[in-house]
C-alpha positions in Angstrom: 106.4 93.0 71.3 104.7 94.2 74.4 105.4 92.2 77.5 104.1 94.8 80.1 101.2 97.1 80.6 100.6 99.5 83.4 97.7 101.9 84.2 98.9 105.0 86.0 96.8 107.7 87.7 98.8 110.8 88.4 97.6 113.3 91.0 98.5 116.9 91.9 98.6 119.9 89.7 98.6 117.9 86.5 95.7 119.4 84.4 96.1 122.6 82.4 99.9 122.3 82.4 100.5 120.2 79.2 100.8 116.9 81.0 98.9 114.9 78.3 101.0 116.3 75.4 104.2 115.8 77.3 103.1 112.2 78.1 102.3 111.5 74.5 105.8 112.7 73.4 107.6 110.8 76.2 105.6 107.6 75.4 106.7 107.8 71.8 110.3 108.3 72.8 110.1 105.2 74.9 108.4 103.1 72.1 105.2 102.7 74.1 101.6 102.4 73.0 98.4 103.3 74.9 96.6 106.5 75.8 96.4 109.4 78.3 93.4 111.4 79.4 92.3 114.0 82.0 89.9 112.6 84.6 87.0 114.6 86.0 88.6 114.4 89.5 91.6 116.5 88.3 93.9 113.5 87.9 95.6 112.3 84.7 95.2 108.6 83.8 97.4 106.7 81.3 97.8 103.2 80.0 101.3 102.3 78.8 102.1 99.1 76.9 105.5 97.9 75.7 108.7 96.4 77.0 108.9 96.2 80.7 111.9 98.4 81.1 110.3 101.1 78.9 107.1 101.0 80.8 109.0 101.3 84.1 110.9 104.3 82.7 107.7 106.0 81.7 106.2 105.4 85.2 109.3 107.1 86.7 108.9 110.0 84.3 105.2 110.4 85.3 106.2 110.6 89.0 108.1 113.8 88.0 105.9 115.1 85.1 106.8 118.1 82.9 108.4 121.1 84.6 105.0 122.9 84.7 103.3 120.1 86.7 103.4 119.4 90.4 102.9 115.7 90.9 101.9 114.6 94.4 101.2 110.9 93.7 101.3 108.3 90.9 99.3 105.2 91.5 100.3 102.2 89.3 98.4 99.1 88.5 100.0 96.4 86.4 97.8 94.7 83.9 98.1 92.0 81.3 99.3 93.4 77.9 96.7 93.1 75.1 98.5 94.4 72.1 95.3 96.4 71.2 97.1 99.7 70.6 98.7 100.9 67.4 100.2 104.1 68.8 99.8 106.4 71.7 96.9 108.8 71.8 95.1 111.4 73.9 91.6 110.4 74.8 88.7 112.5 76.2 86.7 111.4 79.2 
């Protein structure tokens, strides 16, 4: 059962480097639901929902990103979990 939800906006060289696909894979490994997408401003945004420790671990991973990315910032906003997601997907803006 999800007891935590975070919205994360990752900035830097994070588009065109496989960040969304890496994020989907890591979210699945951490038993998280939600989504990830590229934003028009060049950032990547994601919503992670699951157990608090798993969400925190995913946030830490996003601060590093895949080896092809150069993360300069990761802004985190904690939200109330809704249980609306069945899996973790890649969305389009």
